[in-house]
C-alpha positions in Angstrom: 90.0 -18.4 -9.9 88.0 -20.9 -11.9 84.7 -19.8 -13.4 81.6 -21.6 -11.9 78.8 -22.7 -14.2 75.4 -23.7 -12.9 74.5 -26.9 -14.7 71.2 -27.9 -16.4 69.4 -30.4 -14.3 70.9 -29.1 -11.1 68.6 -28.1 -8.2 69.1 -24.5 -6.9 67.5 -22.1 -4.4 67.2 -18.6 -5.9 66.4 -15.7 -3.6 65.2 -12.7 -5.6 63.3 -9.4 -5.0 59.6 -9.4 -5.4 56.8 -6.8 -5.4 56.4 -7.3 -1.6 58.7 -6.4 1.2 59.8 -10.0 1.5 62.1 -11.7 -1.0 60.8 -14.5 -3.3 62.5 -17.9 -2.6 62.4 -20.3 -5.6 63.7 -23.8 -5.4 63.8 -25.7 -8.7 65.7 -27.4 -11.4 67.7 -25.1 -13.7 66.7 -25.7 -17.3 68.3 -22.8 -19.0 68.7 -19.1 -19.7 66.2 -16.9 -21.5 65.8 -13.3 -22.5 62.9 -11.5 -21.0 62.4 -8.2 -22.7 66.0 -6.8 -22.7 67.1 -8.6 -19.6 68.5 -12.1 -19.2 66.6 -14.6 -16.9 67.3 -17.9 -15.3 64.6 -20.5 -16.1 63.8 -22.9 -13.3 61.3 -25.8 -13.4 59.2 -25.6 -10.2 56.4 -27.7 -8.8 53.2 -25.8 -7.9 49.9 -27.4 -7.0 51.2 -30.8 -8.2 52.1 -29.4 -11.6 55.4 -28.7 -13.1 55.8 -25.1 -14.3 58.6 -23.0 -15.6 59.6 -19.8 -13.8 61.7 -17.0 -15.3 63.7 -15.0 -12.8 65.3 -11.8 -14.2 69.0 -11.7 -13.4 68.7 -8.1 -12.1 66.3 -9.2 -9.3 68.5 -12.1 -8.0 70.0 -11.5 -4.5 71.8 -14.8 -4.3 71.8 -18.5 -5.4 72.4 -21.4 -3.1 73.6 -24.8 -4.3 75.6 -27.9 -3.4 79.1 -28.6 -4.9 77.5 -31.4 -6.9 75.3 -28.9 -8.8 78.2 -26.8 -10.3 80.8 -27.3 -13.0 84.1 -25.5 -12.5 85.9 -24.4 -15.7 89.1 -22.6 -16.4 88.5 -19.0 -17.5 90.3 -19.7 -20.8 87.9 -22.6 -21.7 84.9 -20.4 -22.7 85.9 -16.8 -23.0 82.9 -15.8 -25.1 80.2 -17.2 -22.8 78.1 -14.8 -20.6 76.1 -17.3 -18.5 78.8 -17.8 -15.9 78.8 -16.4 -12.3 82.1 -15.5 -10.8 
């Protein structure tokens, strides 16, 4: 199976756990990956109150990510063995 990489500039919907009983749904442009404390996080650019903001979503809180085929890059597993930002 090919590895799937979410690409910078792609628009994704991320459903993650929150402090409430309901999940947090974030739709935004993927701008990168960051470390938050000791945990990795996805960084999305979101619009809030007419302003562009960055939101860090810890990987451990993510339930699922939705996206269209145009917002991914498929790569052969052998292309980038050392990378850790891929979802399989």
